[in-house]
mmCIF file of the N, C-alpha and C atoms, coordinates in Angstrom:
data_MODEL
# 
_entry.id   MODEL 
# 
loop_
_atom_site.group_PDB 
_atom_site.id 
_atom_site.type_symbol 
_atom_site.label_atom_id 
_atom_site.label_alt_id 
_atom_site.label_comp_id 
_atom_site.label_asym_id 
_atom_site.label_entity_id 
_atom_site.label_seq_id 
_atom_site.pdbx_PDB_ins_code 
_atom_site.Cartn_x 
_atom_site.Cartn_y 
_atom_site.Cartn_z 
_atom_site.occupancy 
_atom_site.B_iso_or_equiv 
_atom_site.pdbx_formal_charge 
_atom_site.auth_seq_id 
_atom_site.auth_comp_id 
_atom_site.auth_asym_id 
_atom_site.auth_atom_id 
_atom_site.pdbx_PDB_model_num 
ATOM 1   N N  . MET A 1 1  ? 27.492  13.881  -19.114 1.00 0.00 ? 1  MET A N  1 
ATOM 2   C CA . MET A 1 1  ? 27.874  13.629  -18.260 1.00 0.00 ? 1  MET A CA 1 
ATOM 3   C C  . MET A 1 1  ? 26.946  13.319  -16.887 1.00 0.00 ? 1  MET A C  1 
ATOM 4   N N  . ALA A 1 2  ? 25.431  14.405  -17.599 1.00 0.00 ? 2  ALA A N  1 
ATOM 5   C CA . ALA A 1 2  ? 24.527  14.118  -16.584 1.00 0.00 ? 2  ALA A CA 1 
ATOM 6   C C  . ALA A 1 2  ? 23.868  12.820  -16.636 1.00 0.00 ? 2  ALA A C  1 
ATOM 7   N N  . GLN A 1 3  ? 23.699  12.437  -17.910 1.00 0.00 ? 3  GLN A N  1 
ATOM 8   C CA . GLN A 1 3  ? 23.011  11.055  -17.708 1.00 0.00 ? 3  GLN A CA 1 
ATOM 9   C C  . GLN A 1 3  ? 23.779  10.158  -17.692 1.00 0.00 ? 3  GLN A C  1 
ATOM 10  N N  . PHE A 1 4  ? 24.915  9.815   -17.010 1.00 0.00 ? 4  PHE A N  1 
ATOM 11  C CA . PHE A 1 4  ? 26.132  8.829   -16.439 1.00 0.00 ? 4  PHE A CA 1 
ATOM 12  C C  . PHE A 1 4  ? 25.734  9.369   -15.250 1.00 0.00 ? 4  PHE A C  1 
ATOM 13  N N  . PHE A 1 5  ? 25.406  10.251  -14.811 1.00 0.00 ? 5  PHE A N  1 
ATOM 14  C CA . PHE A 1 5  ? 25.035  10.277  -12.959 1.00 0.00 ? 5  PHE A CA 1 
ATOM 15  C C  . PHE A 1 5  ? 23.251  9.904   -13.086 1.00 0.00 ? 5  PHE A C  1 
ATOM 16  N N  . ILE A 1 6  ? 22.486  10.444  -13.670 1.00 0.00 ? 6  ILE A N  1 
ATOM 17  C CA . ILE A 1 6  ? 21.231  9.431   -13.801 1.00 0.00 ? 6  ILE A CA 1 
ATOM 18  C C  . ILE A 1 6  ? 21.304  8.180   -13.926 1.00 0.00 ? 6  ILE A C  1 
ATOM 19  N N  . LEU A 1 7  ? 21.948  7.294   -15.139 1.00 0.00 ? 7  LEU A N  1 
ATOM 20  C CA . LEU A 1 7  ? 22.090  6.186   -14.726 1.00 0.00 ? 7  LEU A CA 1 
ATOM 21  C C  . LEU A 1 7  ? 22.993  5.407   -13.640 1.00 0.00 ? 7  LEU A C  1 
ATOM 22  N N  . PHE A 1 8  ? 23.906  5.798   -13.190 1.00 0.00 ? 8  PHE A N  1 
ATOM 23  C CA . PHE A 1 8  ? 24.514  5.324   -11.881 1.00 0.00 ? 8  PHE A CA 1 
ATOM 24  C C  . PHE A 1 8  ? 23.350  5.672   -10.713 1.00 0.00 ? 8  PHE A C  1 
ATOM 25  N N  . CYS A 1 9  ? 23.071  6.491   -10.601 1.00 0.00 ? 9  CYS A N  1 
ATOM 26  C CA . CYS A 1 9  ? 21.958  7.043   -9.287  1.00 0.00 ? 9  CYS A CA 1 
ATOM 27  C C  . CYS A 1 9  ? 20.693  5.573   -9.605  1.00 0.00 ? 9  CYS A C  1 
ATOM 28  N N  . ALA A 1 10 ? 20.117  5.197   -10.713 1.00 0.00 ? 10 ALA A N  1 
ATOM 29  C CA . ALA A 1 10 ? 18.723  4.169   -10.959 1.00 0.00 ? 10 ALA A CA 1 
ATOM 30  C C  . ALA A 1 10 ? 19.792  2.728   -10.835 1.00 0.00 ? 10 ALA A C  1 
ATOM 31  N N  . ALA A 1 11 ? 21.151  2.500   -11.291 1.00 0.00 ? 11 ALA A N  1 
ATOM 32  C CA . ALA A 1 11 ? 21.947  1.429   -10.783 1.00 0.00 ? 11 ALA A CA 1 
ATOM 33  C C  . ALA A 1 11 ? 21.724  1.139   -9.658  1.00 0.00 ? 11 ALA A C  1 
ATOM 34  N N  . VAL A 1 12 ? 22.502  2.060   -8.527  1.00 0.00 ? 12 VAL A N  1 
ATOM 35  C CA . VAL A 1 12 ? 22.522  1.807   -7.194  1.00 0.00 ? 12 VAL A CA 1 
ATOM 36  C C  . VAL A 1 12 ? 20.877  2.153   -6.420  1.00 0.00 ? 12 VAL A C  1 
ATOM 37  N N  . THR A 1 13 ? 19.927  2.316   -7.045  1.00 0.00 ? 13 THR A N  1 
ATOM 38  C CA . THR A 1 13 ? 18.849  2.255   -6.283  1.00 0.00 ? 13 THR A CA 1 
ATOM 39  C C  . THR A 1 13 ? 18.062  0.905   -6.865  1.00 0.00 ? 13 THR A C  1 
ATOM 40  N N  . PHE A 1 14 ? 18.253  0.759   -7.682  1.00 0.00 ? 14 PHE A N  1 
ATOM 41  C CA . PHE A 1 14 ? 18.193  -1.007  -8.151  1.00 0.00 ? 14 PHE A CA 1 
ATOM 42  C C  . PHE A 1 14 ? 18.724  -1.760  -7.148  1.00 0.00 ? 14 PHE A C  1 
ATOM 43  N N  . ALA A 1 15 ? 19.883  -1.606  -7.211  1.00 0.00 ? 15 ALA A N  1 
ATOM 44  C CA . ALA A 1 15 ? 20.472  -2.638  -6.573  1.00 0.00 ? 15 ALA A CA 1 
ATOM 45  C C  . ALA A 1 15 ? 20.383  -2.556  -5.126  1.00 0.00 ? 15 ALA A C  1 
ATOM 46  N N  . LEU A 1 16 ? 20.153  -1.544  -4.305  1.00 0.00 ? 16 LEU A N  1 
ATOM 47  C CA . LEU A 1 16 ? 19.694  -1.592  -2.931  1.00 0.00 ? 16 LEU A CA 1 
ATOM 48  C C  . LEU A 1 16 ? 18.600  -2.280  -2.923  1.00 0.00 ? 16 LEU A C  1 
ATOM 49  N N  . MET A 1 17 ? 17.454  -1.670  -3.814  1.00 0.00 ? 17 MET A N  1 
ATOM 50  C CA . MET A 1 17 ? 15.985  -2.287  -3.570  1.00 0.00 ? 17 MET A CA 1 
ATOM 51  C C  . MET A 1 17 ? 16.196  -3.876  -3.830  1.00 0.00 ? 17 MET A C  1 
ATOM 52  N N  . ALA A 1 18 ? 17.226  -4.700  -4.700  1.00 0.00 ? 18 ALA A N  1 
ATOM 53  C CA . ALA A 1 18 ? 16.940  -5.563  -5.373  1.00 0.00 ? 18 ALA A CA 1 
ATOM 54  C C  . ALA A 1 18 ? 17.550  -6.336  -3.986  1.00 0.00 ? 18 ALA A C  1 
ATOM 55  N N  . CYS A 1 19 ? 18.958  -5.879  -2.954  1.00 0.00 ? 19 CYS A N  1 
ATOM 56  C CA . CYS A 1 19 ? 19.412  -6.272  -2.086  1.00 0.00 ? 19 CYS A CA 1 
ATOM 57  C C  . CYS A 1 19 ? 18.959  -6.082  -0.686  1.00 0.00 ? 19 CYS A C  1 
ATOM 58  N N  . ASP A 1 20 ? 17.497  -5.922  -0.873  1.00 0.00 ? 20 ASP A N  1 
ATOM 59  C CA . ASP A 1 20 ? 17.029  -5.285  0.711   1.00 0.00 ? 20 ASP A CA 1 
ATOM 60  C C  . ASP A 1 20 ? 16.934  -6.474  1.327   1.00 0.00 ? 20 ASP A C  1 
ATOM 61  N N  . PRO A 1 21 ? 17.690  -6.888  2.668   1.00 0.00 ? 21 PRO A N  1 
ATOM 62  C CA . PRO A 1 21 ? 17.207  -7.997  3.458   1.00 0.00 ? 21 PRO A CA 1 
ATOM 63  C C  . PRO A 1 21 ? 16.116  -8.388  4.138   1.00 0.00 ? 21 PRO A C  1 
ATOM 64  N N  . ARG A 1 22 ? 14.963  -6.904  4.190   1.00 0.00 ? 22 ARG A N  1 
ATOM 65  C CA . ARG A 1 22 ? 13.850  -7.265  5.231   1.00 0.00 ? 22 ARG A CA 1 
ATOM 66  C C  . ARG A 1 22 ? 12.974  -7.676  4.349   1.00 0.00 ? 22 ARG A C  1 
ATOM 67  N N  . PRO A 1 23 ? 12.148  -9.116  5.271   1.00 0.00 ? 23 PRO A N  1 
ATOM 68  C CA . PRO A 1 23 ? 11.213  -9.705  4.272   1.00 0.00 ? 23 PRO A CA 1 
ATOM 69  C C  . PRO A 1 23 ? 10.421  -9.246  4.072   1.00 0.00 ? 23 PRO A C  1 
ATOM 70  N N  . ALA A 1 24 ? 9.574   -9.324  3.165   1.00 0.00 ? 24 ALA A N  1 
ATOM 71  C CA . ALA A 1 24 ? 8.317   -8.942  2.118   1.00 0.00 ? 24 ALA A CA 1 
ATOM 72  C C  . ALA A 1 24 ? 7.148   -8.808  2.948   1.00 0.00 ? 24 ALA A C  1 
ATOM 73  N N  . GLU A 1 25 ? 7.114   -10.115 3.861   1.00 0.00 ? 25 GLU A N  1 
ATOM 74  C CA . GLU A 1 25 ? 5.872   -10.449 4.330   1.00 0.00 ? 25 GLU A CA 1 
ATOM 75  C C  . GLU A 1 25 ? 5.824   -9.379  5.572   1.00 0.00 ? 25 GLU A C  1 
ATOM 76  N N  . LEU A 1 26 ? 6.508   -9.306  5.955   1.00 0.00 ? 26 LEU A N  1 
ATOM 77  C CA . LEU A 1 26 ? 6.525   -8.216  7.232   1.00 0.00 ? 26 LEU A CA 1 
ATOM 78  C C  . LEU A 1 26 ? 5.819   -6.518  6.378   1.00 0.00 ? 26 LEU A C  1 
ATOM 79  N N  . MET A 1 27 ? 6.354   -6.173  5.618   1.00 0.00 ? 27 MET A N  1 
ATOM 80  C CA . MET A 1 27 ? 6.087   -5.148  4.905   1.00 0.00 ? 27 MET A CA 1 
ATOM 81  C C  . MET A 1 27 ? 4.702   -4.623  4.329   1.00 0.00 ? 27 MET A C  1 
ATOM 82  N N  . GLN A 1 28 ? 4.255   -5.333  4.255   1.00 0.00 ? 28 GLN A N  1 
ATOM 83  C CA . GLN A 1 28 ? 2.894   -5.530  3.723   1.00 0.00 ? 28 GLN A CA 1 
ATOM 84  C C  . GLN A 1 28 ? 1.887   -4.980  4.546   1.00 0.00 ? 28 GLN A C  1 
ATOM 85  N N  . THR A 1 29 ? 1.029   -3.979  4.017   1.00 0.00 ? 29 THR A N  1 
ATOM 86  C CA . THR A 1 29 ? -0.444  -3.172  5.255   1.00 0.00 ? 29 THR A CA 1 
ATOM 87  C C  . THR A 1 29 ? -1.394  -4.689  4.955   1.00 0.00 ? 29 THR A C  1 
ATOM 88  N N  . ALA A 1 30 ? -1.797  -4.524  6.334   1.00 0.00 ? 30 ALA A N  1 
ATOM 89  C CA . ALA A 1 30 ? -3.194  -5.212  5.872   1.00 0.00 ? 30 ALA A CA 1 
ATOM 90  C C  . ALA A 1 30 ? -4.441  -4.550  4.750   1.00 0.00 ? 30 ALA A C  1 
ATOM 91  N N  . SER A 1 31 ? -5.108  -5.635  4.368   1.00 0.00 ? 31 SER A N  1 
ATOM 92  C CA . SER A 1 31 ? -5.863  -5.105  2.782   1.00 0.00 ? 31 SER A CA 1 
ATOM 93  C C  . SER A 1 31 ? -7.344  -4.809  3.838   1.00 0.00 ? 31 SER A C  1 
ATOM 94  N N  . ALA A 1 32 ? -7.997  -3.268  3.357   1.00 0.00 ? 32 ALA A N  1 
ATOM 95  C CA . ALA A 1 32 ? -8.775  -3.286  3.639   1.00 0.00 ? 32 ALA A CA 1 
ATOM 96  C C  . ALA A 1 32 ? -10.352 -3.797  3.080   1.00 0.00 ? 32 ALA A C  1 
ATOM 97  N N  . TRP A 1 33 ? -10.250 -4.884  2.322   1.00 0.00 ? 33 TRP A N  1 
ATOM 98  C CA . TRP A 1 33 ? -11.284 -5.862  2.293   1.00 0.00 ? 33 TRP A CA 1 
ATOM 99  C C  . TRP A 1 33 ? -10.984 -6.849  2.789   1.00 0.00 ? 33 TRP A C  1 
ATOM 100 N N  . ASP A 1 34 ? -10.141 -7.152  3.748   1.00 0.00 ? 34 ASP A N  1 
ATOM 101 C CA . ASP A 1 34 ? -10.035 -8.280  4.795   1.00 0.00 ? 34 ASP A CA 1 
ATOM 102 C C  . ASP A 1 34 ? -10.280 -7.653  6.219   1.00 0.00 ? 34 ASP A C  1 
ATOM 103 N N  . GLN A 1 35 ? -10.804 -6.455  6.242   1.00 0.00 ? 35 GLN A N  1 
ATOM 104 C CA . GLN A 1 35 ? -11.277 -6.123  7.570   1.00 0.00 ? 35 GLN A CA 1 
ATOM 105 C C  . GLN A 1 35 ? -12.470 -6.017  8.035   1.00 0.00 ? 35 GLN A C  1 
ATOM 106 N N  . ALA A 1 36 ? -13.004 -6.919  9.109   1.00 0.00 ? 36 ALA A N  1 
ATOM 107 C CA . ALA A 1 36 ? -14.217 -6.290  9.342   1.00 0.00 ? 36 ALA A CA 1 
ATOM 108 C C  . ALA A 1 36 ? -15.339 -4.372  9.336   1.00 0.00 ? 36 ALA A C  1 
ATOM 109 N N  . PRO A 1 37 ? -15.834 -4.200  8.914   1.00 0.00 ? 37 PRO A N  1 
ATOM 110 C CA . PRO A 1 37 ? -16.552 -3.159  9.061   1.00 0.00 ? 37 PRO A CA 1 
ATOM 111 C C  . PRO A 1 37 ? -16.808 -3.001  10.464  1.00 0.00 ? 37 PRO A C  1 
ATOM 112 N N  . HIS A 1 38 ? -16.232 -1.256  11.063  1.00 0.00 ? 38 HIS A N  1 
ATOM 113 C CA . HIS A 1 38 ? -16.679 -1.233  12.479  1.00 0.00 ? 38 HIS A CA 1 
ATOM 114 C C  . HIS A 1 38 ? -18.298 -1.361  12.818  1.00 0.00 ? 38 HIS A C  1 
ATOM 115 N N  . PRO A 1 39 ? -18.962 -1.777  14.097  1.00 0.00 ? 39 PRO A N  1 
ATOM 116 C CA . PRO A 1 39 ? -20.520 -1.418  13.809  1.00 0.00 ? 39 PRO A CA 1 
ATOM 117 C C  . PRO A 1 39 ? -21.229 -0.440  13.567  1.00 0.00 ? 39 PRO A C  1 
ATOM 118 N N  . ALA A 1 40 ? -20.444 0.928   14.041  1.00 0.00 ? 40 ALA A N  1 
ATOM 119 C CA . ALA A 1 40 ? -21.003 1.834   14.057  1.00 0.00 ? 40 ALA A CA 1 
ATOM 120 C C  . ALA A 1 40 ? -21.040 2.527   12.227  1.00 0.00 ? 40 ALA A C  1 
ATOM 121 N N  . GLN A 1 41 ? -19.670 1.704   11.543  1.00 0.00 ? 41 GLN A N  1 
ATOM 122 C CA . GLN A 1 41 ? -19.848 2.092   10.255  1.00 0.00 ? 41 GLN A CA 1 
ATOM 123 C C  . GLN A 1 41 ? -20.478 1.322   9.310   1.00 0.00 ? 41 GLN A C  1 
ATOM 124 N N  . GLN A 1 42 ? -21.158 0.181   10.124  1.00 0.00 ? 42 GLN A N  1 
ATOM 125 C CA . GLN A 1 42 ? -21.887 -0.309  9.398   1.00 0.00 ? 42 GLN A CA 1 
ATOM 126 C C  . GLN A 1 42 ? -23.548 -0.113  9.374   1.00 0.00 ? 42 GLN A C  1 
ATOM 127 N N  . ALA A 1 43 ? -23.328 0.752   10.781  1.00 0.00 ? 43 ALA A N  1 
ATOM 128 C CA . ALA A 1 43 ? -25.011 0.809   10.965  1.00 0.00 ? 43 ALA A CA 1 
ATOM 129 C C  . ALA A 1 43 ? -24.880 2.507   9.961   1.00 0.00 ? 43 ALA A C  1 
ATOM 130 N N  . GLN A 1 44 ? -23.799 3.036   10.066  1.00 0.00 ? 44 GLN A N  1 
ATOM 131 C CA . GLN A 1 44 ? -24.473 4.589   9.238   1.00 0.00 ? 44 GLN A CA 1 
ATOM 132 C C  . GLN A 1 44 ? -24.687 4.336   7.764   1.00 0.00 ? 44 GLN A C  1 
ATOM 133 N N  . GLN A 1 45 ? -24.531 2.840   7.060   1.00 0.00 ? 45 GLN A N  1 
ATOM 134 C CA . GLN A 1 45 ? -24.181 2.535   5.426   1.00 0.00 ? 45 GLN A CA 1 
ATOM 135 C C  . GLN A 1 45 ? -25.529 1.663   5.436   1.00 0.00 ? 45 GLN A C  1 
ATOM 136 N N  . ASN A 1 46 ? -26.295 1.173   6.671   1.00 0.00 ? 46 ASN A N  1 
ATOM 137 C CA . ASN A 1 46 ? -26.882 0.550   6.469   1.00 0.00 ? 46 ASN A CA 1 
ATOM 138 C C  . ASN A 1 46 ? -28.474 1.680   6.419   1.00 0.00 ? 46 ASN A C  1 
ATOM 139 N N  . ALA A 1 47 ? -27.754 2.732   7.269   1.00 0.00 ? 47 ALA A N  1 
ATOM 140 C CA . ALA A 1 47 ? -29.060 3.439   7.180   1.00 0.00 ? 47 ALA A CA 1 
ATOM 141 C C  . ALA A 1 47 ? -29.159 4.911   5.609   1.00 0.00 ? 47 ALA A C  1 
ATOM 142 N N  . LYS A 1 48 ? -27.852 4.751   5.447   1.00 0.00 ? 48 LYS A N  1 
ATOM 143 C CA . LYS A 1 48 ? -27.510 5.518   4.021   1.00 0.00 ? 48 LYS A CA 1 
ATOM 144 C C  . LYS A 1 48 ? -27.746 4.440   3.033   1.00 0.00 ? 48 LYS A C  1 
ATOM 145 N N  . ASP A 1 49 ? -28.128 3.603   2.783   1.00 0.00 ? 49 ASP A N  1 
ATOM 146 C CA . ASP A 1 49 ? -28.579 2.652   2.080   1.00 0.00 ? 49 ASP A CA 1 
ATOM 147 C C  . ASP A 1 49 ? -30.568 2.290   1.833   1.00 0.00 ? 49 ASP A C  1 
ATOM 148 N N  . GLN A 1 50 ? -31.067 2.538   3.161   1.00 0.00 ? 50 GLN A N  1 
ATOM 149 C CA . GLN A 1 50 ? -32.312 2.590   3.679   1.00 0.00 ? 50 GLN A CA 1 
ATOM 150 C C  . GLN A 1 50 ? -33.099 4.163   2.733   1.00 0.00 ? 50 GLN A C  1 
ATOM 151 N N  . SER A 1 51 ? -31.622 4.872   3.196   1.00 0.00 ? 51 SER A N  1 
ATOM 152 C CA . SER A 1 51 ? -32.912 6.013   2.753   1.00 0.00 ? 51 SER A CA 1 
ATOM 153 C C  . SER A 1 51 ? -32.571 6.364   1.200   1.00 0.00 ? 51 SER A C  1 
ATOM 154 N N  . VAL A 1 52 ? -31.690 5.570   0.677   1.00 0.00 ? 52 VAL A N  1 
ATOM 155 C CA . VAL A 1 52 ? -31.508 6.242   -1.131  1.00 0.00 ? 52 VAL A CA 1 
ATOM 156 C C  . VAL A 1 52 ? -32.494 5.172   -1.793  1.00 0.00 ? 52 VAL A C  1 
ATOM 157 N N  . SER A 1 53 ? -33.086 3.612   -1.039  1.00 0.00 ? 53 SER A N  1 
ATOM 158 C CA . SER A 1 53 ? -34.098 2.932   -1.719  1.00 0.00 ? 53 SER A CA 1 
ATOM 159 C C  . SER A 1 53 ? -35.507 3.693   -1.644  1.00 0.00 ? 53 SER A C  1 
# 
């Protein structure tokens, strides 16, 4: 009985995720690789790099 319930929940979850009408492009967050670093963070990183060298 418990196995049937788990299987039923999995099937319902899959169906709801597959039928989601929202566009996927709007749900994605911006990548940190695409963002330019803040000038203060860049200066701090440069100071770190110079102290290591």
